[in-house]
N, C-alpha and C positions, 0 to 999 in steps of 0.2 A: 549955528549950522554946523555940524559936519559933515563929509562923503565918506560912506564908506565903499569901498572897492569888493566886491565880492569874485571872485574867478572860479570858472566852474569849466569843467571839460566835455565836452559829448562825443560823443561818435554819431554822425549822423548817418550813416548807409541803411536806415531800417524806417519802415512804415509805422509811423505812430497813429493810431486812429483816436481822437479826439471828441469830445464833448463838447458838441458847439455852445452849447448852453455855460462851459466853465472860459474864465478869457486866457487869453495865451499867453502860456508863461514864457520868459524870457529868455527857458532853454529851448523851447517852440518855435518860437522866432528867430532863432541863429538856425537851428537846424533846418527850417525851412527857406531864408533865403539861403544860407549854404548850399541849400542840395539843388538850389535853382539855380545857383550860379554855377554847379556843376553841369545840372543835366544840357543845359544851352550852351557850354564851353565846349563839351563835343558833340555836340550839333554841329555848332563852328567847328571844329576840327574835321569832325567826318564828311562835311559839305567842302572844306577847302583841299580835304587829301585826295573828292574827286574831281574840283578843277583839275587838281594836280595831271590825276592820273587820267583822265579825258585828254589833257593837253600832249602827256605823252606817247598819246597813240593816235595824236594828228585830229583829234574829235572826228573822228570814223564813226559810222553806224555802228554798235556789236552788244552783244551780252556776255559780261566779264562778269563769268562766277568766282570768289574765293571759299573755299569749299572747308568744313570737316566732314558733317556726316549734310549727303545734300538734303536726305528728307527729313530731319529736324531741326540744323546746326547749321546757317552758310550766311552769308553775307555776297550780294548781285548787286552789278553796275551796270548798267544801262543805260546807251546815251540812243537819242534822233535827233540826227542834225537838222532833219527838215519841222520840228517843233523848238531844237535848241536845248532840249532838256534831259540831263539825266537825273535818274531814279534809282536811286539806292533800295533794295530790299534784304530786310534784316527775318533773320530767324532765330532767336534763342542765342544771337549773336553778344557774344563778351565784348565789353573795348574799355579801357581805365575803372574794370570791376564794375561794369553796368551793364545789365543785362539787355539790350535793344530785342526788339520786334514789330516789325510793320514795314513803313516806306518813309522815305524821306525826297524828296524830290528838288532839284536843283536847276536851273537854267541859268546855261554859261554858253556865252557869245564864244564865235567860231577864233581861235585864238588869241586868248584874250588873257589865261593867266600870266600873274606878274606884270603887267602892263598897267602905268598907272594911270588911274579913274577907272578903271571897267571892275563893273561892277555884276558878283554870283546872286540871285535874288532864292532866297531857300523857302519851300512851302511843307508846312508840318501836318498833312490830312489823316494820318495814318499810323500813329507812332507810339508804341509804350516803350519807357525805360522802368527797369523793377517794376514792369503791374501798372503804372502810372501813366494815363494818357497825357501826349503833351501836343497841344497844338499852336498854332500862329505862324507867322511868316517873318523872317529875318534880311537884310541882306547883307551882304559882306563885299566890303572895296578896296582894291590894291590902291595903297597910297605911296610904298615906295621902299625903295631898296636900297640902305646904308651898307655902300662902303666902308672897312674898317682901314682906318691908317697902315697898321699891318697886317699888309697882306694875305700871313699866315691863317688870319681868323674870317671867317665865312661872312660873308654879307647878311645883316641884317634883314628880315621881310618885315612892312610894315602895316598894318591891314585895320581899315574900323568896321566894328561890327553895330547893326541897330536891330534892335529889339523891337516888331513892331505893335501895336498895342491890339489887344486882342490875342496875345501870347498868354496859354495858360496853359498849369500842370494842375491836374485832376487827382484827388485823394485814390489810395491805393483800392487797387477790384472793376469791374467792369459799372460803367455807366451811373460813375462817383461823379460827386457835387465837386466844381470848383478849390482848388488845395488857393493856390498862389496864382496873378495874375503879374504877368510881367515887362514893363516895358523901358528898354537903351534908345530914349531920342536922340541923342545929340551923337549917338555914338562913340560906343567904348573904343578905346586901342591897344589893338593885340601887335603883340611885338614876337616873332620868333627867334631867337636867340643862339640858337642850336639845329641842328639836322634840316638846314636850305638845302646842304647839296644832294639829300638821298630823299628817294622817291616815299621810304615810307612812312607812318607816325611813332614809331618808338623810340627814337632818337631826338623826337623834338620836345623842346621847351619853350613855352607858350607864357609871355608877361603882361599879366593885364591892367588896365586903368580904366573907367570909369565909374558912370550912377545908374544903376537898376530902380525905378520906380515901380508900386501897383498896389495891390492891397491884398492881405489875407481873406478870404475865405467870404471873400464878398460881403467883406463886413468896412462901413464906412468909418470906425472906431478902430479898422487898422489900416489905415493906407501908410504905405511905409516908403522910404529913400533910405536906400544901401546906395554908401557911399565907398569906394575903396583909397584909403586915405595913402595918396603916392609918397608923401613925406610928413611925418609926424617926431615929435620932440620928447625923446623919453625923458624920466624921471632924471634923468642927469644934465638933461640939457643938449644932448646931440642929436643928430637926424638920423632917423631912418627911413631906410627904402620901405613902404607900405605896399607898393606893387603884391598883384597875386603872381605869383610864381607857380603853372600845371606842366608836371610832368607826368609821365605812365607808370610810376612804379610808386604812385601815392593813392590814399584812397579819396584823399579829400585838392588837399592843393599841397606845394610843398613848402609855402610860405606864405605871407601876405597879412592884409590888416582892414578890416573896413567897418564902417560904422552903421550902424541904424537907427533913425531915424523915426517916430512915432509920435503922436500931437497926444497931448497928455500923457506923456510915460518919458521917464529917465532914459536916457540913448543908450545905445548899446554895442560897446566896441568887443569887435571879437577876431582873432588872429585863427590864421591855419598852421597845421604843425602834421603835414603828413596825413597819418591815421584819423587826425580832433581835431574838432575845434574849441576853444581855446575862450572864453569870451569875460568882459569885465561889466558887472552893473553896479549903476551909482543910487545908491540911496540915498535918500535926504532924511536927516533925522536932527531931532531939535538940539 
């Protein structure tokens, strides 16, 4: 028996209509998993940045707009100290090549930002990304700040990101069925390796590793496990860093490697390449 590796590149920032009677192709499995990872990464970044922004204002009650055109395009952040709730409201707001509309709510304890063990709880009740409704809850926990021995190098922040059961992304369009459900139960780990000294997000580089599980189209035959390969060996036996590097200038991620497992299907390994994902499917032949 021989194994044939087929490499395919896909651009995944599109909404593809899928016939529910047609089995999912490997292209669509990679598309949906990579897109989900990017959507929830964006939510993590938006919530973490709101935490930083409210902390810089000493957790004072208030409404803080980030405007382009207040009537049609804007982002506005409100903090209510009595409920400890920050509300981020979007109208056609673009970030990381994605269009956000609706609200994200983040519960923030006073004086909690970058304090070990402190948690920000994220609620997704009325949010759409690129026209796809995203719902669920998440928790961001600050783990520690790692100082580099070289004092010229900035400290690195580390967080855990837990995506609770019930987090879903719907198909493109109004009141569409669930495309993919997503859970990160043991806490994926984020490390910000640059951008810690500034409040803005544009210079942030996040490195992520973790395991996401869930189901495609509520189909029990399409239960998946998507694991970031933190290290793996190439065909020369050299160890490669497989963690996912997210930057603000890439449509997907700068680099990274993940493996998707679905029962009774060959495993799929895919690589991020800034503007596209390249995957290898293993086909067994006699």
